[in-house]
Backbone as ProteinMPNN parsed JSONL, in Angstrom:
{"seq_chain_A": "MALVYIDMPCSICRQPIKDGDLYVACAHFIYEGPLSLQSDSGMHRRCFDTWEHREEFTRRYREFWASRSVEQDWPDSGTAVMRSREALLGEPPAT", "coords_chain_A": {"N_chain_A": [[-14.823, 7.154, 24.821], [-11.401, 7.194, 26.109], [-10.238, 5.426, 28.869], [-8.844, 6.412, 31.686], [-6.098, 6.183, 33.981], [-4.423, 6.693, 37.065], [-0.86, 6.601, 36.692], [-1.014, 4.935, 34.621], [0.61, 4.102, 31.113], [1.693, 6.856, 29.117], [0.342, 6.963, 25.638], [2.358, 8.005, 23.99], [4.873, 8.216, 24.904], [5.293, 6.586, 26.864], [5.633, 6.913, 29.523], [4.434, 7.077, 32.618], [1.295, 8.291, 33.727], [0.807, 10.584, 35.687], [-1.128, 11.397, 38.82], [-2.334, 14.553, 38.695], [-1.502, 15.484, 35.983], [-1.682, 16.912, 33.43], [-3.738, 15.38, 30.693], [-4.288, 13.943, 27.335], [-7.356, 12.447, 26.171], [-9.232, 10.097, 24.057], [-12.072, 8.702, 22.362], [-11.898, 5.312, 20.587], [-11.076, 5.433, 17.138], [-9.284, 5.017, 15.375], [-8.673, 2.152, 13.461], [-6.703, 0.441, 12.511], [-3.115, 0.648, 11.553], [0.04, 2.819, 12.47], [-1.105, 4.913, 14.032], [-3.102, 4.005, 15.355], [-2.446, 3.092, 17.841], [-2.555, 5.249, 19.458], [-5.309, 5.928, 19.656], [-8.425, 5.912, 21.264], [-6.676, 5.94, 23.822], [-4.732, 7.443, 26.544], [-2.569, 10.214, 26.49], [0.28, 12.402, 27.747], [-0.55, 15.476, 28.026], [1.455, 17.568, 27.199], [3.389, 15.761, 25.698], [1.46, 15.342, 23.588], [1.045, 17.546, 22.495], [3.625, 18.291, 21.004], [3.83, 16.246, 19.848], [4.765, 14.877, 16.673], [2.989, 13.513, 14.707], [0.805, 14.77, 15.305], [-1.167, 16.429, 13.979], [-2.087, 15.112, 11.769], [-3.373, 13.215, 13.226], [-5.301, 14.619, 14.762], [-6.763, 15.681, 12.577], [-7.876, 13.476, 11.474], [-9.287, 12.292, 13.479], [-11.534, 14.608, 13.504], [-12.479, 14.488, 11.043], [-13.703, 11.507, 11.519], [-15.507, 12.252, 13.281], [-17.428, 14.111, 12.376], [-19.406, 13.358, 10.84], [-20.888, 12.34, 12.711], [-23.351, 12.922, 15.4], [-22.648, 13.829, 18.531], [-23.322, 14.177, 21.913], [-21.873, 14.523, 25.045], [-21.087, 15.007, 28.504], [-18.833, 15.395, 31.274], [-18.739, 16.514, 33.725], [-18.16, 16.524, 36.382], [-15.597, 15.325, 36.127], [-13.874, 16.786, 35.057], [-11.968, 16.093, 32.854], [-13.013, 15.564, 30.489], [-15.224, 16.659, 27.629], [-17.493, 16.446, 25.225], [-18.806, 17.731, 22.24], [-20.394, 16.977, 19.437], [-19.036, 18.325, 16.501], [-17.623, 20.446, 17.457], [-15.749, 19.129, 19.229], [-12.282, 18.532, 20.451], [-10.359, 16.217, 20.944], [-10.987, 15.497, 23.858], [-10.995, 17.86, 25.333], [-12.846, 20.486, 26.383], [-15.024, 22.987, 24.299], [-14.473, 26.301, 23.595], [-15.925, 28.624, 25.469]], "CA_chain_A": [[-13.685, 7.759, 25.434], [-10.309, 5.919, 26.653], [-10.228, 5.24, 30.279], [-7.361, 6.802, 31.899], [-6.181, 5.897, 35.242], [-3.172, 7.009, 37.37], [0.095, 5.118, 36.336], [-1.221, 4.117, 33.208], [1.576, 4.64, 30.279], [1.237, 7.895, 27.966], [0.715, 6.324, 24.459], [3.217, 8.301, 23.075], [6.206, 8.332, 25.704], [5.256, 5.383, 27.533], [5.944, 7.261, 30.593], [3.11, 6.989, 33.772], [0.612, 9.74, 33.552], [0.708, 10.766, 37.163], [-2.275, 12.316, 39.374], [-2.206, 16.016, 38.35], [-0.775, 15.689, 34.925], [-2.753, 17.141, 32.24], [-3.566, 14.748, 29.457], [-5.406, 14.333, 26.277], [-7.89, 11.234, 25.929], [-10.051, 10.045, 23.04], [-12.297, 7.428, 21.929], [-11.303, 4.646, 19.566], [-11.369, 6.099, 16.053], [-8.579, 4.589, 14.286], [-8.848, 0.618, 13.814], [-5.388, -0.162, 11.877], [-2.139, 1.212, 11.316], [0.732, 3.123, 13.59], [-1.634, 5.913, 14.745], [-4.143, 3.064, 16.499], [-2.006, 2.822, 19.541], [-3.026, 6.636, 20.218], [-6.647, 5.841, 19.368], [-8.601, 5.015, 22.668], [-5.543, 6.148, 24.912], [-4.409, 8.561, 27.296], [-1.218, 10.65, 26.121], [0.417, 13.706, 28.474], [-0.646, 16.952, 27.34], [2.61, 17.726, 26.613], [3.424, 14.834, 24.682], [0.532, 15.289, 22.381], [1.368, 19.013, 22.087], [4.789, 18.332, 20.535], [3.994, 15.008, 18.803], [5.202, 14.535, 15.212], [1.756, 13.298, 14.146], [-0.573, 15.538, 16.014], [-1.963, 17.226, 13.075], [-2.604, 14.209, 11.276], [-4.067, 12.362, 14.235], [-6.514, 15.653, 14.958], [-7.483, 15.981, 11.368], [-8.528, 11.96, 11.432], [-10.374, 12.68, 14.831], [-12.3, 15.334, 13.152], [-12.953, 13.721, 10.073], [-14.415, 10.595, 12.094], [-16.688, 12.806, 14.287], [-18.045, 15.131, 11.266], [-20.821, 13.132, 10.474], [-21.787, 11.933, 13.943], [-23.929, 13.995, 16.387], [-22.372, 13.253, 19.875], [-22.958, 15.152, 22.839], [-21.502, 13.863, 26.24], [-20.616, 15.766, 29.422], [-18.517, 14.645, 32.615], [-18.408, 17.542, 34.142], [-16.958, 16.341, 37.347], [-14.283, 14.733, 36.266], [-12.772, 17.756, 34.606], [-11.376, 15.541, 31.854], [-13.582, 15.318, 29.028], [-16.438, 16.965, 27.113], [-17.614, 16.284, 23.851], [-19.959, 18.143, 21.692], [-20.239, 16.811, 18.121], [-17.88, 19.092, 15.512], [-16.706, 21.319, 18.132], [-14.953, 18.538, 20.069], [-11.111, 18.542, 20.115], [-9.71, 15.388, 22.037], [-11.173, 15.435, 25.313], [-11.268, 19.59, 25.623], [-14.275, 21.501, 26.233], [-14.883, 24.047, 23.159], [-14.113, 27.622, 24.432], [-17.49, 29.23, 25.711]], "C_chain_A": [[-12.862, 6.532, 26.119], [-10.677, 6.254, 28.227], [-8.774, 5.261, 30.696], [-7.24, 6.935, 33.548], [-4.694, 6.391, 35.824], [-1.959, 6.029, 37.336], [0.192, 4.721, 35.243], [0.077, 4.636, 32.109], [0.866, 5.406, 29.164], [1.592, 6.84, 26.864], [1.883, 6.595, 23.623], [4.895, 8.21, 23.75], [6.402, 7.186, 26.392], [5.756, 5.647, 29.175], [4.599, 7.327, 31.399], [2.521, 8.35, 33.306], [0.518, 9.73, 35.153], [-0.408, 11.406, 37.484], [-1.654, 13.873, 39.24], [-1.929, 16.537, 37.022], [-2.003, 15.836, 33.988], [-2.6, 15.899, 31.012], [-4.749, 14.557, 28.362], [-5.999, 12.664, 25.962], [-8.881, 11.218, 24.561], [-10.494, 8.941, 23.045], [-11.581, 6.718, 20.851], [-11.959, 4.997, 18.33], [-10.366, 5.461, 14.712], [-8.364, 3.058, 14.556], [-7.179, 0.098, 13.408], [-4.395, 1.024, 11.397], [-1.296, 1.957, 12.517], [-0.21, 3.967, 14.508], [-2.822, 5.056, 15.506], [-3.935, 3.193, 17.686], [-2.442, 4.068, 20.134], [-4.55, 6.571, 20.35], [-6.963, 5.112, 20.269], [-7.374, 5.225, 23.529], [-5.582, 7.497, 25.476], [-2.877, 8.916, 26.785], [-1.146, 12.179, 27.335], [0.111, 14.499, 27.37], [0.658, 17.225, 26.655], [3.617, 17.114, 25.714], [2.828, 15.099, 23.316], [0.863, 16.244, 21.631], [2.551, 19.485, 21.146], [4.955, 17.174, 19.682], [3.817, 14.967, 17.271], [4.079, 14.193, 14.349], [0.475, 13.605, 14.593], [-1.828, 15.853, 14.919], [-2.931, 16.296, 12.288], [-3.882, 13.338, 12.032], [-5.685, 13.332, 14.543], [-7.057, 15.652, 13.72], [-8.433, 14.531, 11.326], [-9.756, 12.162, 12.126], [-11.572, 13.533, 14.25], [-13.133, 14.886, 12.179], [-13.981, 12.672, 10.506], [-15.916, 10.887, 12.78], [-17.535, 13.691, 13.276], [-19.021, 14.593, 11.169], [-21.469, 12.413, 11.736], [-22.364, 13.318, 14.8], [-23.8, 13.536, 18.023], [-22.369, 14.597, 20.93], [-22.924, 14.367, 24.331], [-20.666, 14.633, 26.978], [-20.21, 15.003, 30.597], [-18.054, 15.684, 33.327], [-17.796, 17.585, 35.631], [-15.748, 16.001, 37.243], [-12.999, 15.874, 35.864], [-12.196, 17.137, 33.366], [-11.8, 15.483, 30.495], [-14.896, 15.788, 28.81], [-16.285, 17.025, 25.723], [-18.759, 16.675, 23.068], [-19.745, 18.351, 20.05], [-19.02, 17.649, 17.339], [-17.08, 19.968, 16.336], [-15.563, 20.55, 18.818], [-13.429, 18.299, 19.937], [-10.376, 17.736, 21.33], [-9.795, 15.544, 23.331], [-11.091, 17.008, 25.81], [-12.385, 19.827, 25.596], [-13.927, 22.469, 24.975], [-14.792, 25.053, 24.064], [-15.69, 28.116, 24.318], [-17.195, 30.89, 25.596]], "O_chain_A": [[-13.26, 5.436, 26.515], [-11.314, 7.234, 28.612], [-7.836, 4.553, 30.331], [-8.012, 7.578, 34.259], [-3.793, 6.468, 34.99], [-1.991, 4.899, 37.822], [1.2, 4.208, 34.759], [0.522, 5.742, 32.413], [-0.084, 5.026, 28.48], [2.563, 6.083, 26.877], [2.371, 5.826, 22.794], [5.908, 8.149, 23.052], [7.535, 6.737, 26.564], [6.171, 4.747, 29.905], [3.614, 7.663, 30.741], [3.095, 9.247, 32.69], [0.108, 8.719, 35.724], [-0.896, 12.079, 36.576], [-0.561, 14.195, 39.706], [-2.035, 17.737, 36.77], [-2.984, 15.105, 33.851], [-1.517, 15.576, 30.524], [-5.906, 14.949, 28.518], [-5.227, 11.783, 25.584], [-9.247, 12.288, 24.075], [-9.837, 8.016, 23.523], [-10.732, 7.323, 20.195], [-13.186, 4.943, 18.253], [-10.621, 5.445, 13.508], [-7.953, 2.668, 15.649], [-6.596, -0.66, 14.184], [-4.782, 2.106, 10.956], [-1.806, 1.808, 13.627], [-0.133, 3.761, 15.719], [-3.459, 5.697, 16.343], [-4.783, 3.369, 18.561], [-2.724, 4.033, 21.331], [-5.028, 7.248, 21.26], [-6.426, 4.03, 20.505], [-7.139, 4.143, 24.067], [-6.241, 8.452, 25.063], [-2.048, 8.011, 26.681], [-2.124, 12.837, 27.689], [0.373, 14.339, 26.177], [0.744, 17.031, 25.442], [4.492, 17.729, 25.104], [3.416, 15.098, 22.234], [1.016, 16.15, 20.414], [2.618, 20.595, 20.619], [5.916, 17.013, 18.93], [2.698, 15.029, 16.76], [4.17, 14.579, 13.184], [-0.595, 13.025, 14.41], [-3.027, 15.593, 15.017], [-4.136, 16.488, 12.124], [-4.953, 12.954, 11.563], [-6.825, 12.868, 14.538], [-8.279, 15.604, 13.864], [-9.649, 14.608, 11.147], [-10.898, 12.21, 11.669], [-12.685, 13.105, 14.557], [-14.355, 14.849, 12.327], [-15.102, 12.773, 10.008], [-16.951, 10.223, 12.841], [-18.642, 13.906, 13.77], [-19.954, 15.351, 11.437], [-22.602, 11.944, 11.632], [-21.871, 14.446, 14.792], [-24.717, 12.985, 18.633], [-21.715, 15.637, 20.848], [-23.879, 13.681, 24.695], [-19.613, 15.03, 26.479], [-20.925, 14.096, 31.025], [-16.844, 15.725, 33.548], [-17.073, 18.502, 36.021], [-14.872, 16.27, 38.065], [-11.803, 15.895, 36.156], [-11.843, 18.067, 32.641], [-11.056, 15.371, 29.521], [-15.77, 15.465, 29.615], [-15.326, 17.477, 25.097], [-19.76, 15.968, 23.186], [-19.228, 19.305, 19.469], [-17.912, 17.435, 17.832], [-15.932, 20.249, 15.993], [-14.498, 21.134, 19.016], [-13.3, 17.606, 18.928], [-9.926, 18.249, 22.354], [-8.78, 15.725, 24.003], [-11.169, 17.102, 27.034], [-13.067, 19.346, 24.691], [-12.762, 22.712, 24.663], [-14.995, 24.829, 25.257], [-16.439, 28.008, 23.347], [-18.121, 31.692, 25.722]]}, "name": "protein", "num_of_chains": 1, "seq": "MALVYIDMPCSICRQPIKDGDLYVACAHFIYEGPLSLQSDSGMHRRCFDTWEHREEFTRRYREFWASRSVEQDWPDSGTAVMRSREALLGEPPAT"}
């Protein structure tokens, strides 16, 4: 999972991620090409939601994790929960 800290630049718009901003973060899963800059990074949620490459990025993320069994929880941070094929870039699955 990407380490995200206050004032780090969003990997899409390059503006700082401020305290209280909603953001998306993911593990490193794209190693080459233009989308590798967003792999293992933090992005404003508003940037990610309107990003022209969102569908391809999400598809590749799901393909990468489809054959893996991962279960991680960080409930105190409120930023990331990943559960195998249900994971969606740092958001917990709906319960």
